C-alpha positions in Angstrom: 115.7 240.4 241.6 119.2 242.1 240.9 121.7 238.5 242.9 119.3 236.6 240.3 120.7 238.7 237.2 124.2 238.0 238.6 123.7 234.2 239.0 122.2 233.6 235.3 124.8 236.0 234.0 127.7 233.7 236.2 126.5 230.6 235.1 127.1 231.7 231.2 130.4 230.2 229.8 131.1 233.1 227.7 131.2 235.1 230.2 133.2 232.6 233.0 135.5 235.0 234.9 134.9 237.9 233.5 135.7 241.5 235.8 133.0 244.7 235.1 134.7 247.2 235.6 132.7 250.9 236.5 134.1 253.9 236.3 132.1 257.1 238.4 132.1 260.5 238.2 133.4 261.6 241.5 133.0 264.6 244.3 135.8 266.7 246.0 135.7 268.0 249.2 133.7 271.1 250.2 134.1 272.9 246.7 133.4 272.4 242.5 135.0 269.9 240.9 136.1 268.6 237.2 136.4 265.1 237.4 138.3 262.7 235.6 138.5 259.1 235.6 139.8 256.2 233.6 139.4 252.3 233.7 140.2 250.5 231.3 140.4 246.5 230.7 141.3 244.5 227.4 138.1 242.8 225.8 137.6 239.8 224.6 136.3 238.6 221.4 133.2 236.7 221.5 131.4 234.4 218.4 128.0 236.1 216.7 126.6 233.1 217.5 126.8 233.7 221.3 126.3 236.9 220.8 122.1 236.9 219.9 122.0 233.4 222.1 122.9 235.8 225.3 122.0 239.4 223.9 119.3 239.0 226.6 121.4 238.5 229.9 123.4 241.2 228.7 120.7 243.4 228.2 119.1 242.5 231.9 123.2 242.9 232.9 123.7 246.2 231.8 119.6 247.6 232.2 121.0 247.1 235.9 123.7 249.2 235.9 121.3 252.1 234.1 119.8 251.8 238.1 122.3 251.1 240.3 125.1 253.8 239.3 124.7 257.1 240.7 126.6 260.2 240.6 129.0 260.2 243.6 132.5 261.8 244.2 135.9 260.8 245.6 135.4 261.3 249.0 132.8 260.2 249.2 134.3 256.6 246.7 137.3 256.1 249.2 134.9 256.3 252.3 133.1 253.5 251.7 130.8 255.3 249.2 129.2 257.4 252.6 128.6 261.0 252.7 124.9 261.4 252.4 125.6 263.9 255.1 128.0 266.0 254.3 128.1 269.0 252.2 130.1 269.0 249.3 129.6 270.8 246.8 130.0 268.8 243.9 127.6 265.8 245.3 124.8 268.0 247.3 123.4 268.9 243.7 123.2 264.7 242.8 121.9 263.9 246.1 121.2 265.9 249.0 119.8 269.2 247.7 119.7 270.2 252.0 123.0 270.9 252.1 122.2 273.3 249.9 122.4 275.9 252.2 125.8 275.4 253.7 127.3 275.7 250.8 128.3 280.0 250.6 129.6 280.8 247.0 128.5 280.1 243.7 130.6 276.5 242.3 130.8 274.7 239.1 131.1 271.1 239.2 131.9 269.3 236.1 133.2 265.3 236.0 133.3 262.8 233.1 134.0 259.0 233.8 135.2 255.5 231.4 135.3 252.0 231.7 136.0 249.3 229.7 134.4 245.8 230.5 136.4 242.7 229.6 133.0 240.5 228.0 130.8 243.3 227.8 132.2 247.1 226.2 132.5 250.0 228.0 130.2 253.2 229.9 131.3 256.6 229.3 130.0 258.8 232.5 129.5 262.6 232.2 128.1 264.9 234.8 128.1 269.0 235.4 126.4 271.4 238.4 126.3 274.8 239.6 125.0 275.8 242.8 124.0 279.7 243.4 124.0 280.5 247.5 125.5 283.9 247.3 124.8 286.5 249.6 121.4 288.1 247.8 120.2 284.7 246.8 116.8 284.2 247.6 116.5 280.3 247.9 119.8 278.4 247.6 119.6 276.3 244.0 121.6 274.0 242.2 121.0 272.3 239.1 123.0 268.9 237.5 122.6 267.0 234.8 124.7 263.2 234.9 125.1 261.2 231.7 125.8 257.0 230.9 126.3 255.9 227.8 126.8 252.3 227.3 128.9 250.8 224.5 128.4 247.7 223.8 129.4 244.9 220.4 126.3 242.8 221.5 123.8 245.2 221.3 123.2 248.7 220.3 123.9 252.2 222.7 122.2 252.6 225.5 122.5 256.0 227.6 120.9 257.2 230.2 120.4 260.7 231.1 118.7 263.0 234.5 118.3 266.5 234.8 118.2 267.5 238.3 116.9 270.5 240.2 117.3 271.7 243.2 116.1 274.1 246.8 117.9 273.8 249.6 116.7 276.3 253.1 117.4 275.8 256.4 113.8 275.1 258.4 115.0 276.5 261.7 119.1 277.0 263.9 119.4 273.2 263.6 116.7 271.8 260.4 117.6 272.8 256.8 115.5 271.0 254.3 115.5 269.9 249.9 113.9 269.1 247.4 114.6 268.4 243.8 112.5 267.4 240.8 114.3 265.3 237.9 113.8 264.1 234.7 115.1 260.9 233.4 115.6 259.7 229.8 116.4 256.3 228.9 117.8 255.9 224.9 117.0 252.8 224.3 118.2 251.5 220.7 114.0 251.1 219.6 112.7 252.6 222.0 113.1 256.1 225.0 111.3 256.3 228.1 110.3 259.6 230.2 110.5 259.4 233.5 110.1 262.1 236.5 110.1 262.7 239.8 110.6 263.8 243.4 113.5 263.5 245.5 112.8 264.5 249.5 115.7 265.6 252.0 116.7 266.8 255.5 119.8 267.3 257.9 119.9 268.1 261.0 123.1 269.2 263.0 122.7 268.2 266.2 126.0 270.0 266.7 128.6 272.2 264.3 130.1 269.1 263.5 128.0 266.6 264.4 124.8 266.4 261.6 122.3 263.5 260.4 120.8 262.8 256.9 117.5 261.7 255.9 117.1 261.4 251.8 113.7 260.0 250.1 114.6 259.0 246.6 111.9 258.8 243.8 109.0 259.1 246.4 106.4 259.2 243.4 105.7 255.5 242.0 107.0 254.5 238.4 104.2 253.9 235.7 103.9 250.7 234.0 104.9 252.0 230.8 108.2 251.9 231.9 110.2 248.5 231.7 110.8 247.1 235.3 114.9 246.9 234.7 114.3 251.3 234.1 112.0 252.5 236.7 112.9 254.5 239.2 113.4 253.3 242.6 111.9 254.2 245.5 114.6 253.6 248.5 115.5 255.8 251.8 119.0 256.6 252.7 120.1 257.4 256.1 123.6 258.9 257.0 125.7 261.1 259.6 129.0 263.0 260.1 131.2 263.9 262.8 134.2 266.3 262.3 137.2 266.3 264.5 139.0 269.7 266.0 139.3 269.9 261.7 141.3 267.2 261.9 139.1 264.0 260.9 136.0 263.2 259.3 133.8 260.4 260.1 130.8 259.1 258.2 128.3 256.0 257.6 125.6 255.8 255.7 122.6 252.6 255.4 120.3 252.6 252.6 117.6 250.8 251.8 116.2 248.7 249.3 113.9 249.4 246.3 110.4 249.9 248.1 112.0 250.9 251.5 112.8 247.0 251.7 115.4 246.4 254.3 116.0 243.0 253.9 119.1 243.7 251.3 120.4 247.3 253.1 123.5 249.3 251.8 126.2 249.6 254.7 129.1 251.7 254.2 131.5 253.9 256.4 134.4 255.5 256.2 137.1 258.1 257.6 139.3 261.1 256.2 142.2 262.4 258.3 144.2 265.5 257.3 147.4 264.6 257.5 149.1 268.3 256.5 146.9 271.9 255.4 147.1 270.7 252.2 146.9 266.7 251.7 144.0 264.5 252.9 144.1 260.0 253.3 141.0 258.8 253.4 140.0 254.9 253.9 136.2 253.5 254.4 134.1 249.7 253.3 130.8 249.3 252.2 128.8 246.5 252.7 126.5 245.1 249.9 124.4 243.0 250.7 122.4 243.0 247.1 125.2 241.0 245.8 126.8 239.5 249.0 129.6 241.8 248.1 132.5 243.5 250.8 133.6 246.9 249.1 136.9 248.1 250.8 137.9 251.5 249.4 140.9 254.1 250.1 142.1 257.8 248.8 144.3 260.7 248.6 142.6 263.9 248.3 145.0 267.4 247.9 143.2 270.8 249.2 144.7 273.4 247.7 144.2 277.4 248.2 142.8 277.6 243.8 142.2 274.3 243.1 141.5 270.8 244.9 142.6 267.3 243.8 141.2 264.2 244.8 141.6 260.0 244.1 140.2 257.0 244.7 140.2 253.2 244.6 138.0 250.5 245.5 137.9 246.9 245.4 135.7 243.6 246.2 137.2 240.1 246.4 133.7 239.0 245.8 132.8 240.6 242.8 135.7 242.4 240.3 132.7 244.2 238.9 132.9 246.6 241.5 136.9 247.3 241.0 136.7 251.4 240.6 139.3 254.0 239.6 138.9 257.8 239.8 139.9 261.0 239.9 138.6 264.8 240.2 139.9 267.8 240.3 137.9 270.7 241.7 138.0 274.3 241.2 135.7 277.0 242.9 134.0 280.4 241.2 133.3 282.3 243.4 
């Protein structure tokens, strides 16, 4: 279905040679963060007649963006969008609650992103999160909120909001379990849809430096009252992360298609190298079989004693809409 939407979209005369840029909130390394990213592309004009004629296709593509976009950080974005098994405070509240027990302290993260899509309009993203895992904390807990707003010249503003409450606990010496409940709201021009769901995850430490993760997203089936394009999709993510002497970290993820199908998987991996005490260089790649595109990523990071700053860039020769720049600023509290 996803590939067919893109095929139909490219056949429209007014949208040929279009570039859709997505600005995504990005994460920092093992600390909370405040992220900021801008992507700007000049918007081209469209006639009123063409806007009405092709509004259905615009809705299909923008609706797809709602379900496809997820809160990820500049670290994972720069390493092939991988990091399910990594322990990072800015992303664990959104992706893997099983990582919470390994994040000692109290963390706050906030991020904002914006994209300007040439023919379609603009997208703005906002995300904030808290992690409580102090010495006297009984169960490590996180609270996260993310919001995506789509502004365009064809249809009224659409907005996607998600509130997520996560819990993590170490079950054995090597295994931790995570459980997250989420409440999703999709606000359209004339209707609003609400959905609730559950995410379960596990993190297994084979050694001190090598971990594996499994994440089951949206375990409850979506209701029929919600339009198909807005329904929460069930999927499974498997990931691994390996640290070598605090010099190199290697990551690899594989994610299923909706409905736990493995016909159109997402394969991503990358490496980050600590050039010195403060600077980090990252590189990675992802194969998106849903749109038959290869994505190449790179980034730089600064890990200071009081804050960290991370930049990521990704590009695809097959699909220009996958191009992205992002910048994060991370500040730990306690």
